[in-house]
C-alpha positions as CSV (number, residue, x, y, z in Angstrom):
1,M,18.9,-28.7,12.4
2,S,16.7,-26.0,11.2
3,K,17.4,-24.0,8.1
4,K,17.5,-20.4,8.6
5,R,15.7,-18.8,5.9
6,N,16.6,-15.4,4.4
7,R,13.9,-12.5,4.7
8,Y,14.4,-9.9,2.0
9,T,13.1,-6.4,2.2
10,P,10.2,-5.3,-0.2
11,E,13.1,-2.8,-1.4
12,F,15.3,-5.5,-2.1
13,K,12.8,-7.4,-3.9
14,A,11.5,-4.6,-6.0
15,K,15.3,-3.9,-7.0
16,V,15.5,-7.3,-8.3
17,A,12.4,-7.6,-10.0
18,V,12.8,-4.3,-11.7
19,A,16.2,-5.7,-12.8
20,A,14.7,-8.6,-14.0
21,L,11.8,-6.6,-16.0
22,K,14.9,-4.5,-17.6
23,S,16.3,-7.9,-19.2
24,E,19.7,-6.2,-19.4
25,Q,20.8,-9.7,-17.9
26,T,19.6,-12.9,-17.8
27,I,17.8,-14.4,-14.7
28,S,20.9,-16.4,-14.1
29,E,23.0,-13.8,-14.0
30,L,20.8,-11.8,-11.7
31,S,20.6,-15.4,-9.6
32,A,24.4,-14.8,-9.2
33,H,24.6,-11.4,-8.6
34,F,22.0,-10.8,-6.1
35,G,22.5,-14.4,-4.5
36,V,18.9,-15.3,-4.8
37,H,17.3,-18.3,-6.5
38,P,16.2,-17.7,-10.2
39,T,12.6,-19.1,-9.2
40,M,12.4,-16.2,-6.3
41,I,13.2,-13.9,-9.1
42,N,10.6,-15.0,-11.3
43,N,8.2,-14.7,-8.5
44,W,8.9,-11.6,-7.7
45,K,8.8,-10.4,-11.2
46,R,5.4,-12.0,-11.5
47,A,4.3,-10.1,-8.3
48,L,5.6,-6.8,-9.5
49,L,3.8,-7.0,-12.8
50,E,0.4,-8.3,-11.3
51,G,0.6,-5.5,-8.8
52,A,1.7,-2.8,-11.0
53,A,-1.9,-1.6,-11.8
54,D,-2.8,-1.2,-8.1
55,I,0.0,1.5,-7.7
56,F,-2.1,3.8,-9.5
57,D,-5.4,3.0,-8.2
58,Q,-4.2,3.8,-4.6
59,G,-4.5,7.6,-5.3
60,Q,-8.3,7.2,-6.3
61,K,-9.0,5.2,-3.0
62,S,-7.3,7.3,-0.9
63,R,-9.3,10.2,-2.4
64,K,-12.6,8.7,-2.1
65,H,-11.6,7.5,1.5
66,T,-10.7,11.5,2.3
67,E,-14.0,12.7,1.0
68,T,-16.1,10.0,2.8
69,Q,-14.3,11.2,6.1
70,I,-15.1,14.8,5.5
71,D,-18.4,14.1,4.8
72,D,-18.7,12.2,8.1
73,L,-16.9,15.1,9.8
74,F,-19.1,17.8,8.6
75,R,-22.5,15.3,9.8
76,Q,-20.8,15.1,13.3
77,I,-20.3,18.7,13.6
78,G,-23.9,19.6,12.3
79,Q,-25.2,17.0,15.2
80,L,-23.2,18.6,17.7
81,K,-24.4,22.1,17.0
82,V,-28.0,20.8,17.1
83,E,-27.3,19.2,20.5
84,N,-25.5,22.2,21.7
85,D,-28.3,24.7,20.6
86,F,-30.8,22.4,22.2
87,L,-28.9,22.3,25.3
88,S,-28.5,25.9,25.4
89,K,-32.1,26.6,25.0
90,K,-32.8,24.1,27.8
91,L,-30.5,25.9,30.3
92,S,-31.7,29.3,29.7
93,F,-35.0,28.7,31.1
């Protein structure tokens, strides 16, 4: 007989981890309230603390990605314009 593992959504994990960070209740109280093992709560709390810096870094990464994408698009436009001019000159003869 196999055990059925619970799958928790990222939203639920974040909610429990934030509640653990607030320290308004002990880990055992949170465990009883949410029905989750205390070790899982500590793991989610640690993951939240380790990944918190990435949240603020995402804005800069997306901005850099957008700028490089814009540069690539302008490069493609320039290349297509040159090709178009070349072909229009060849067709005019």
